[in-house]
N, C-alpha and C positions, 0 to 999 in steps of 0.2 A: 057386569062391570068387574065382579069378583073374579070371574073366569079370565077376563082380559088381563088383570094384574097377575093372576096365577101363571098365565102363559108367559108374560113378560119376565116374571121371576125365574121360571124354569129355563127360559132362553138364556138369561144372563148367567145362571148357574152352570149351564152346559158350556157356555163360552169360557167362563173362568176355569172350569175343570179341564177343558181342552188346552187352555194356555198353560196350566200347571203341568199337564202331561208333556207338552212340548218343551217346557223349561227343564223338566227332569231329564228328558231325552238329550237336550242340549248339553247339560252338565255331564251326563254319562258319556256322550260322544267326545266331549272335550277332555275327559279323564279327570274331572273334578268330582271324585267319588263321594267326598264329604257332603257337598251340596246336593249331589244327585240322591244320596241316601236320605237326606232330610225330605226332599221332594217326593220320593217314592214311598217313604213311610207315611206321609200325609195322604197320598193317593190311596194307599192300602187301608188306611183307617176309614176312608170314605167308601171303598169297595173291597172289603176284606176277602172276598172269594175270587178276586181277579188274579189269575195265575201269572200273567205277564208282570204285573206290579210286584208280586211276591218274588218271582225269580230274579227280577232286577234288584230288589232289595237284598236278596241273598248274595248276588254277584258283587254288589257294593260292599257288603260286609267282608267278603273274601278278598276283594281288591285292597281293602283297608286292613287286611289280616286279622279281622275280628271273627276268628273261626268259632269261638265258643258261642257268640251271639248267633252266628249262622246255624250252628248245630241245634241250639235251643229252639230257634224259629222253625227249622225244618222238622224237628221231632214233634213239636207242638202241632204243626199242620198235619203231619203223618198220623198222629193220634186222633185228630179230628176227622180227617177225610179218608184215611186208609188207602191213599193212591200209591200205586206201585212205582211211579216215576220219582216219588219223593225218596224212595230207598236209593235210587241212583244219585239224587242230589246229596243225600247224606253220605254215601260212599265217596263221592267226589270231594266233599268237604274234608274227609279224612285223608284222601289222596293228596290234597293240597298241603296238608300238615305232615306229609311224608310218612303217613301211617298206612302203608299199602296192605298190610294184613287185615286191618279193620275195613279198609275200603273194599277189599275182595269179599269180605263177609256180606256186606250190604249189596254189592253187585250180584252175588249169588242168590241172595234173598229175592232180589228183583226178578231174576230169571225163574226162581221157584214160584213166584206169583203168577207168571205166565203158565207154568205147569198146572196150577190150580184153576186159572181162568184165562184162557187164550186171548180173550178180548183186551186184556191188559197190555198186549203187545204194542198197541199203537202209542200209548204214552211212554212206555218204558223204552222202546226202540228209539223213539224220537229223542228222549233224554240222553241215551247213550251216544247217538249221532251228534247231538249238540255239543257234547263233551269230547268228541272225537275218540270215543271208546269203540272203535270200529269192530274189533273182535267180539265184544259183548253185544253190540247191535246185531251182528251177523247171527250169533247164537240165539238172540231173542226172536228174530224172524224164523230161523230154522226150527226152533222149539215150537212156536205157534203153528207152523205149517204141518209139522208131524201130528200135532194134536187135532188140528182142524183142517182137513184136506181141502175144504172149500176156500180157505185163505190163499191168496196169490200174492206173494211178495217177491216174485222172480226179478222184477225190475230193480227193486231196492237192493236185493241180494247181489245182483249183477254189478250194480254201482259200487257196493261195498267191496266186492272182490277186486274191482278196478282200483279203488282207493288203497287197498291193501297190497297192490302190486301183483296180484295173482291173475295175470292176463288170461291164462288158459281157462280157468274156472269162470271168469267174467264172460268170455266169449261163449263158452258152452251154455251158461245160464241164459244169456241174452238170446242166443239162437233158439234154444228150447222154447223160450217165452214167445219169440216172434212166430215160430211155427204153430204153437198152441193157440195163440191169440193174434192173428194177422193184423187186427185193428191197431195193435201196438207197434207194428213193424217200423213205421216212420219214426216214432219216438226213439226206438232202439237204434235205428240207423243213424240218427242224429248223434247219439252217444258214441257209437262206434266210430263215426267220422271224427269226433273230437280226439279220440285216442289214436286214430290213424294219422292225424296231423301233429301229434304231440311228440316233440323231440325226445322226451324223457324215456320212451320205451321203443327203441328202434326195431325190436323183434316183433312188435305187436302185429304189424301188417302180415308178416310171414305166418305167424300163428293163426291169424284169422283166415288167410288164404288156404292153408292146409286143412283147417277144420271144415271150411266150406266145400273143398274138393272131396274130402272124405264123405260128407253128407250127400253130395251129388252122386257119388259112386254107390253108396249104400242104400239110398232112398230114391225111388223113381218119381217122387213128387216134383213137379216142375217148380215148386216154390224155391227149391235150392238152386236150380239153374238161374232163376231170376235174381236171387241173392248174390250169386257168384258174378253174374253180369253187373249188378250194381257195384260190387267191390271193384271190378276191373275199370268201371267208369270213373270211380273215385281216384283210381291210380292213373287215369288217362291212358289206359291200355285198351284202346277201342277195338283193336283187331281181336283180342281175346274175349271182350264183351260180345263181339259179333258172333263168335263161335257158339257162345251160350244162347244168344238170341235165335240163331239158326236152329239149334237143337229144340228150343221151345216151340218155334214155329212149325217145325216138321212134325212134332207130336200133337200140336194144337193149332192148326192153321186158320185161326179165326181172324186175326188182325195183324197187320204189318206196321201198325202205328209206332210201336216201341222201336222197331228197326229203323224207321224213318227218323225218329227222334235221335237215335244213336248216330245216324249219319250227320244230322245237324250239329250235334256236339263235336263230332270229329272235324267238321268244317270250321267251327268256331275255334278249335284248337290247332288249326292249320295242318290237320292230318288228311290232306286231300286224297292221297292214294287209297287210304282206308275207306274214306267216304265214298269214293268212286266204286269200290268193291261192294260196299253195302247197298248203294243205290242200284247197282247192276242186279243184285239179288232181288230187290224190290220189283224192278221192271220185269224180271223173269217169272215172278210169282203172283202177279196181280192183274186183274182186268178193271179194277176200280179206277174210274176216270180221275177222281180227285187225287188219289195216290200217284197215279201215273204222271199227272201234270206236276205234282209236287216234286217227285223224283227227277223229272226232266228239267225242272226249273233249277234245282240244286246243281245238277250236272252242267248245265249251261253256265251258271255262275262260276263254277270251278274252272271251266274252260276259258271264260273271259278273263278271269283273274290271272291265269298263267299265259295267256295268248301273246304272241308277238304280232306286230302290225301286219305282217304278211299273211297271217291266219284270219284276219278280220272278215274278209269276204266269205270264206267258208263258214265261219260261225254265223254270219248274218243269214246265209242260205239255210243253214240248219235250223235257226230259230223260225224262219219263214215256213220251212217244211213242217215243223212241229205245230205251228198255228194252223196250217192247212189240214193236218191230220186231226187235231183236236177241236178245230173251229174257233171262231171268235165268239166268246160268251163270257159271262162273269166267272165261269170256272177257270178260264185261261187268262184271267186278268194278270196274274204274276208274270206269265210269259210275255204278255203284251207290254207290260211296263219295263221288263228287262230289254225287250226289243227297242222300245223308245229311248231308254237310257243308252244302250249300246250305239244306236244310230247317232244320237246327239253327241255323246262324249268320246266315242271311239272313232266313228266314221266322220265326225264333225259336220253332221247334217241336222242341226237343231230344229229347223222348220219341219222336217219329216218326223222328227221325234215328237214335236208338239202335236202334229196331226194325228199320230197314233194314239196319244193320250186323250185328245179331245174326242176321238171316235170311241174310245173306251168309256168315256164319261156319258155317252149316250145309251149305254147298256143299263139294265135294271140292277143297280148296285146298292148294297147296304151302306150305312154311314161310314163304316171302317174302310170299305173298298173305295168309296168316294174320296175319303181322306188320303188313301194311298195314291190314288190317281192324281189328286191335286198336289200332293207332295212331289211327285215326279215332274209334274208340269212346272211347279215352282223351281225345282232343281234345274230344269232346262232353261228357264227364264234367267236364273242366276248365272248359268253358264254363258248366256248371251249378254251379260252385264246389264240386264234389265232389272236392277236391284229393287226398285219400288214395286214393280209388278210381282216380283217373287215374294216380297214382303206381304202383299195383299193376300196371296194364297196361303202363306204360312200362318198369317193372322186368322184366316177363316178356319183353318184346321184347329188352331189353338182354342178358338171360341166354341167350335162344334164338339171337341173332345177335350174339354178343359182339364179334367182330372185323370186323363188317361195317358199311358206311355206314349201313344202316338202324338197326343197333344204336346207333351213335354219335348218330344223329338222335334216337332215343328218349332217350338220356342227356341230350342238350341240352334236350329238352322237359321231362324230369324236373327238371333244374336250373332251368328257367324256372318250373316249377310251384312250387318252393321259393321262388323270387324273388317270384312273385305272392302267395304266402302270407306274405310279408315275413320268411321264415326266411332272412335274409341271410347268416348265418354258414355254414350248410350249403350254400346256393346258391353262395357264393364259393368254397368248396372244390371243388365240382363244376365250376364254370367254369374254375378254375385248371387242372384236369386236362384239360378239353376244349379249352382254347386251344392245346394241343399236338397236337390231332387231325390225322390224315393228310388229312382232307377240308378243303380250304381254306375253303369256305363255313361249315362248322361251327366251325372254328378261329377265323375272323374274328368270327362271331357271339358265340362264347364270350368272346373277348377284349374285345369291346365291353361285355358285361355285367360282366365281371370288373373292368374299369376303372371302370365306372359305380358299382358297389357299393364298390369299394376307395377311389376318390377321394372319394366323398361320405360315406363313413364317417370318413375322415381329417378332412374339413372339418367334419363334424357328428357327433360321437360318439353323439348321441341318435337319429340317422338319421331325424329327423322329415321333412325334405324328401324323403329317399329313399323313405319309406313313401308319401308323397303321389304321388310319381312312379310308383312300382310300381302304385299304384291306377289311374293314368292309362293305363299300359301294359296293365293287365288289361282295362280298358274297351275299349281298342283291339283286344285279342285277341277280345273278345266281339262285335266289330263294332258297338259302340255309339259311333259316331263323334262325334255331337254332345256326348254326355256326356264323352267323352275330351277333346274340344276345350275344353270348359268347365273340366275338371280341370287341364289343362296351362296354360290362361290364368290360373287361380287361383294356380298355382305361380309363374308369372312375376310376378304381383302381390305375393305374400307373401314371395318369396325373391329379390327383385331384387338383382343383383350377386353372388349367392352361386354356389358351385361348380355347383349344379344348373341354373343358368340356360341355359348353352350347349346342353346336351343337350335341354332342354325346347324351346328355339327350333327345334332340329333336328327334334324330333318334330312340332311344329306345322307346320313347313315341309312335311314329308311328308304330313301330313293335308290341308293346303291343295292340295297337288299332286293328291292323290286326288280331291278335290272340285272340281278344275279351276279353282281360284282362284289362278292363277299369280302374280299381283301380290302377293297376301298371302304366298304361299310365299316369293317373292323378298325380301320385307321381313324375314321371319324369318332367312333366310340372311345378309342384309346386316347384321342386328344382330349376328350371330356375327362376321362379318368386321370390323365396326367396333369391337366391344367385347371380343372374345375371340380376337384375332389371334395370341396366344401359346399358345392351347389346342389340344387334340388333335382338335377338330372342324372346324378351318379348312379342311383339304383337302376334306372332305365338303361344307361350305358353298359352297366355290368350284366344286366339280364339279357339285353339284345345280343351282346357279344357271346354270352354263354349259349344262347339259343343257336347262333350261327355255328359255333364249334360243335354243339351237341347234335343238331339236326341236319345241317347243310354240309359241313366239312367232315363230319363224323370223326371228330378229334375230342373224345370225352375227357381225356386227361387235361385238356386246356379249359374245358367247360366247367369241370368240377370245382376248381378254386374260385371261379367267378361266382358260381351259385353260393359257395360257402361265405364269400364276403357279404353277400346280401343277408344271409342268415345272422351273421355276427354284427353287422353295422346298420342294417336297414329293416328292422323288425316291423316298422309301420308302413313299409312299401306294399303296394297292391300286388307286387310280384312275389311277396315273401312266401306264401303258402305253396305256390307252384315251384318256386326255387327249392324249397325244402323237399318236396316230393322227388324232384329230379336229382337233387344232390344225394338223397338216400339211395336212389336207384343206381347212380354212378358209383357210390361208395360200396355198393353190394350188400346193403342191408336186407334187401328182399330178392327173392329169386322169382321175379314176375315174368 
């Protein structure tokens, strides 16, 4: 019984202590340092050796300009514990009193502590960094490293050089560390990426590029070719990354997987010509069935994406020839599903498309392959306006791969099916959930449809315009481009100036881009810029216009100010980072 009451007492003591700590933190965060001081002093009485409570007590003294009390408390603790970081605290207290001479004396004493005992570097350097005394923190790490060669603070030193604005030393230190300890390479690349996308140092990318090129030239280790390839990928310079990957492969022809991945990235960034070159290299240099099929699949997708109707028959023949060459098996499932989709959506033969998928489902497939096949079957059923049947298959995939990206994709397609059916209430609920999905593309897509339905329901409770728009979207889904264009043009005519107008202009712009009518596309985007500059589609109109001028019409002087507007006015846009990279390239910051 006594033990029981002891446990109860301890439990309530811990709860009360935790609440006192939270209260102290609350007052501190709020800026009420008088009350925070009282709370932290009470906590420090209970736990006198607690460093966090002590430092917060000192900070409260300093915020209240009670520097004498702070000095006395720090000196007393220093006398008791002899910790080097307390010399930094003492020096900083003098710095706050504008006594820089005394401050320097204590900072130098702290560095001298490291000379006597290199293990002191951890507490001392941490204190210098917390006080943003970066030069001293750098000296602390460098001093300890000279005395104890086994210490490795290259990562911390690299970060400090970066914070001090010394890009060249930061890059050199980081690259040395990455080469010496490749297990830290991803961590270092993440830091380099932050600086590469930072507007504050426009010359950083060029400095990094030059340093990597020098290392490639001076050192025959393929590590540097890989790093330079990584750099070019960050800059979306896929052709230059390809040069490095080819050099790597020719000296170490073990795997083409990195080159195939590079092709995929180029496709995602709509660099089709570069992707075709990369995939051609893969086909020339491998007999691996899986890689051959993967490369051929990407090439066929590129052809379909760019094809005119007169080319459809030739493409269908080519797909059939590939399937004859590589045979029907689970290895060629991607090609079989492409054929099914092409037959249904491009040749308008959905029955044949379904037959291809059903035949594929008879193969020995794993659960992901089954999901992919069912997804294609559902897509074709949706094409045929068999909404409920499509929903059944999407739901099966959701249940089978509940927490997987493929499952989330099926959920998104199910929500779009409800939208196409004009069941907006149910679709809105689904999109609301999916806009918080872990996969960025799915989340962004869901958010777009959520805003579309929500905003146009608020503007028009009858949802008349929204129903017309959903019909246009469904025609687009069915690849009935001319009819979709007519539908959207009709919406512009009948609902001019209404909420639906901006998104309709955006849809028409994308259609005209697909049909290579770039001037018409630009006119749609310009109408958004002129008449809906307070709306949510402005960043897209600016970005899509800039991309046309930059990539299609090769008029960089017109693209540059459009990218710049995104940088100044739409920092929360999903296109912000890409716009910044391309603006810098057009501005001539880097000689990539």
